[in-house]
C-alpha positions in Angstrom: -12.4 -1.3 28.0 -13.2 -2.9 24.6 -16.3 -1.7 22.9 -18.5 -4.4 21.5 -19.5 -3.0 18.2 -21.9 -5.8 17.4 -24.4 -3.9 19.5 -23.6 -0.5 18.0 -26.3 1.0 15.9 -25.1 1.0 12.3 -26.4 4.5 11.7 -24.3 5.8 14.5 -21.2 4.0 13.1 -21.9 5.6 9.7 -22.2 9.0 11.3 -18.9 8.7 13.1 -17.2 7.6 10.0 -18.7 10.4 7.9 -17.5 12.9 10.4 -14.0 11.6 10.4 -13.8 11.4 6.6 -14.9 15.0 6.4 -12.0 16.0 8.7 -9.6 13.9 6.6 -10.7 15.5 3.4 -10.5 19.0 4.8 -7.0 18.4 6.1 -5.8 16.9 2.8 -7.2 19.9 0.9 -5.3 22.3 3.2 -1.8 20.8 2.5 0.7 23.1 0.9 4.1 21.6 1.8 6.4 20.3 -1.0 5.3 17.0 -2.4 1.7 17.4 -1.1 0.2 17.4 -4.7 0.0 14.4 -7.0 1.6 15.1 -10.4 1.1 11.7 -12.1 -2.2 10.4 -13.7 -3.9 8.3 -11.1 -5.9 6.1 -13.6 -3.7 6.2 -16.7 -4.8 4.8 -20.0 -2.8 1.6 -20.3 -3.2 1.6 -24.1 -1.4 4.9 -24.2 1.5 3.7 -22.0 4.8 3.6 -23.8 6.7 0.3 -23.4 10.4 1.0 -23.8 12.4 -2.2 -23.8 15.2 -0.4 -22.0 13.0 1.3 -19.4 14.3 0.8 -15.8 11.7 1.1 -13.0 11.8 1.0 -9.2 8.6 -0.3 -7.6 7.9 0.9 -4.1 5.4 -0.5 -1.6 3.8 2.1 0.6 2.5 0.9 3.9 5.2 0.0 6.4 7.7 0.8 3.7 7.6 4.5 2.8 6.7 5.1 6.4 7.9 3.0 9.4 5.9 0.1 10.8 6.6 1.6 14.2 4.0 4.3 13.5 1.5 1.6 14.3 -0.7 2.6 11.4 -1.2 -1.2 10.7 -2.6 -1.6 14.2 -5.0 1.3 13.6 -6.1 -0.3 10.3 -6.7 -3.6 12.1 -8.9 -1.9 14.7 -10.9 -0.2 11.9 -11.2 -3.5 10.0 -12.3 -5.4 13.1 -15.0 -2.8 13.7 -16.3 -3.4 10.1 -16.3 -7.1 10.7 -18.2 -6.7 13.9 -20.8 -4.3 12.6 -21.4 -5.8 9.2 -21.0 -9.5 9.8 -22.4 -9.3 13.4 -19.4 -11.1 14.9 -18.1 -11.1 18.4 -14.7 -9.3 18.6 -12.6 -12.5 18.9 -14.4 -14.2 16.0 -13.9 -11.1 13.9 -10.2 -11.1 14.7 -9.7 -14.7 13.7 -11.6 -14.3 10.5 -9.7 -11.2 9.6 -6.4 -12.9 10.3 -7.5 -15.9 8.2 -8.4 -13.8 5.1 -5.3 -11.6 5.4 -3.0 -14.6 5.6 -4.8 -16.6 2.8 -5.6 -13.8 0.3 -3.2 -11.0 1.1 -6.1 -8.7 1.9 -9.2 -9.1 4.1 -11.4 -7.6 1.5 -10.8 -10.5 -0.9 -12.3 -12.9 1.6 -15.2 -10.5 2.4 -16.0 -10.1 -1.3 -15.8 -13.8 -2.1 -17.7 -15.2 0.9 -19.8 -12.3 2.2 -20.7 -10.3 -0.9 -19.4 -7.1 0.8 -19.3 -4.0 -1.3 -15.6 -3.4 -1.6 -15.8 0.4 -2.1 -18.0 0.8 0.9 -15.6 -1.3 3.0 -12.8 0.9 1.8 -14.7 4.1 2.8 -15.5 2.7 6.3 -12.3 0.9 7.1 -9.5 2.9 5.2 -10.8 6.4 4.3 -11.9 7.0 7.9 -8.3 6.5 9.3 -7.0 9.8 10.8 -3.6 9.4 9.0 -2.9 13.1 9.3 -2.4 12.6 13.1 0.5 10.2 12.4 2.1 10.9 9.0 4.0 14.1 8.5 6.3 15.4 5.7 9.4 13.2 5.7 12.3 15.4 4.5 15.0 12.7 4.6 12.8 10.4 2.6 12.1 13.1 0.1 15.8 13.9 -0.2 16.7 10.3 -0.8 14.0 9.8 -3.5 15.1 13.1 -5.2 18.7 11.8 -5.3 17.4 8.5 -6.9 15.4 10.4 -9.5 18.2 12.8 -10.3 20.8 10.0 -10.7 19.7 9.2 -14.2 20.0 5.5 -13.5 16.2 4.9 -13.1 13.5 6.0 -15.6 10.5 5.7 -13.3 9.7 5.5 -9.6 6.4 3.6 -9.3 4.1 3.0 -6.4 2.9 -0.6 -6.1 0.4 -1.2 -3.3 -2.4 -3.5 -2.2 -4.4 -0.6 -0.9 -7.0 1.2 -2.8 -6.0 4.4 -4.5 -7.5 6.8 -1.9 -5.3 5.4 0.9 -2.2 5.3 -1.3 -2.6 8.9 -2.4 -3.3 10.2 1.1 -0.1 8.5 2.4 2.3 10.0 -0.2 0.7 13.4 0.0 1.0 13.5 3.8 4.6 12.3 3.6 5.4 15.0 1.0 6.6 12.7 -1.8 3.6 12.6 -4.1 5.4 14.5 -6.8 8.3 12.2 -6.9 6.5 9.2 -8.4 5.5 8.5 -12.0 2.5 6.4 -11.4 0.5 4.1 -9.1 -0.6 0.5 -9.3 -3.2 -0.3 -6.7 -5.7 -2.9 -5.8 -8.9 -1.8 -7.6 -11.8 -2.3 -5.2 -14.2 -1.3 -7.9 -13.3 -4.4 -9.9 -14.4 -7.1 -7.5 -14.7 -9.6 -10.4 -10.9 -9.3 -11.0 -9.7 -8.2 -7.6 -6.0 -9.1 -7.5 -3.3 -8.1 -5.1 0.2 -9.0 -4.2 1.7 -11.6 -3.9 -0.4 -12.9 -6.9 1.5 -12.8 -10.1 -1.4 -11.1 -11.8 -0.8 -8.1 -9.6 2.8 -7.9 -10.8 1.6 -8.3 -14.4 -0.8 -5.4 -13.9 2.1 -3.2 -12.5 4.2 -4.2 -15.4 1.6 -3.1 -18.0 0.7 0.1 -16.2 4.3 1.2 -15.6 5.4 0.4 -19.1 8.0 -2.2 -18.0 8.8 -4.8 -20.6 11.4 -6.9 -18.8 11.4 -7.8 -15.1 15.2 -7.8 -15.2 15.0 -4.0 -15.5 13.1 -3.5 -12.3 13.8 -3.1 -8.6 11.3 -3.8 -5.8 11.0 -2.9 -2.1 8.3 -4.3 0.1 7.7 -5.3 3.7 6.1 -8.6 2.8 8.3 -11.6 2.4 5.6 -13.3 0.2 5.5 -10.3 -2.1 9.3 -10.3 -2.3 9.3 -14.0 -3.1 7.0 -13.4 -6.1 9.3 -10.6 -7.3 12.3 -12.9 -7.1 10.5 -15.7 -9.0 9.7 -13.3 -11.8 13.3 -12.3 -12.1 13.3 -8.7 -10.8 16.8 -7.4 -10.7 16.9 -6.7 -7.0 14.2 -7.4 -4.4 14.5 -5.7 -1.1 12.7 -7.0 2.0 12.2 -4.1 4.5 12.1 -5.5 8.0 12.2 -2.7 10.6 12.1 -4.9 13.7 11.3 -8.5 13.1 9.7 -10.5 10.3 6.0 -10.7 10.3 5.3 -14.4 9.8 1.8 -13.7 8.3 3.6 -11.7 5.6 6.2 -14.4 5.0 9.8 -15.0 5.9 12.6 -13.4 4.0 13.2 -15.4 0.8 16.6 -16.6 -0.2 18.3 -14.0 -2.6 16.4 -11.1 -1.1 18.2 -8.1 0.3 17.2 -7.2 3.8 16.8 -3.6 4.9 15.8 -2.1 8.2 15.1 1.5 7.1 14.2 2.7 3.6 16.7 5.6 4.1 19.4 3.0 3.9 18.5 2.2 0.3 21.6 3.9 -1.2 23.7 1.4 0.8 22.2 -1.7 -0.8 21.7 -0.3 -4.4 24.7 2.1 -4.6 24.7 1.7 -8.4 21.5 3.6 -8.6 22.7 6.6 -6.6 
């Protein structure tokens, strides 16, 4: 049975979310496995970032990339987002689904449409829709992923491993801590929901420029990029990134875009050494 949240009391909704967030925080604080602690500055001072013209950087998307799309976390996200649309925009479920799909396809993120057309508080949206997800019930330490990333770090062929996501920082950090790889990255470029006046995300070129500045990259030709979105990969190719890898676990998500020409296609991130052996 589908619950119609348009009739749900908003206070009850808030209480449910607050209870789940408290559980999420408690679980995150209890983590002790390798890679469960972040070792890079989350909001680094760009002015202090060194820009070495020879620096080589590998950019990693997070969702449906560092973990498999078959975990169905995306579906869980969509349910949470739909609930937000229904409770805050007072929409029937089907109307909420259509509007969410439209914003996601048009802007890369539903929140961009919500901010532009409905004046939604982006940080409150993130708290209700993303921070409330029980990710710990799905994501566990991924030892093979950790071993592969360690091998890449220790090869001496790459100077930095950099997270590049359309999510807000809270979600990004939770994911890599739960997966046990938070200590293997040198930084994070995320979609800053606190800056709604300049809210940019992939596949927009400005998002890539932001990642370039924050990571210290000076030349796109010295960068590698893996993402599950064909549109994001297309931008990377246009900018001249050395190798752009489209991760397609099962079949291409048409909303995210088809695989562009010149992209490398990968089914599982653990196969990365097979397509960029020069880095391992």
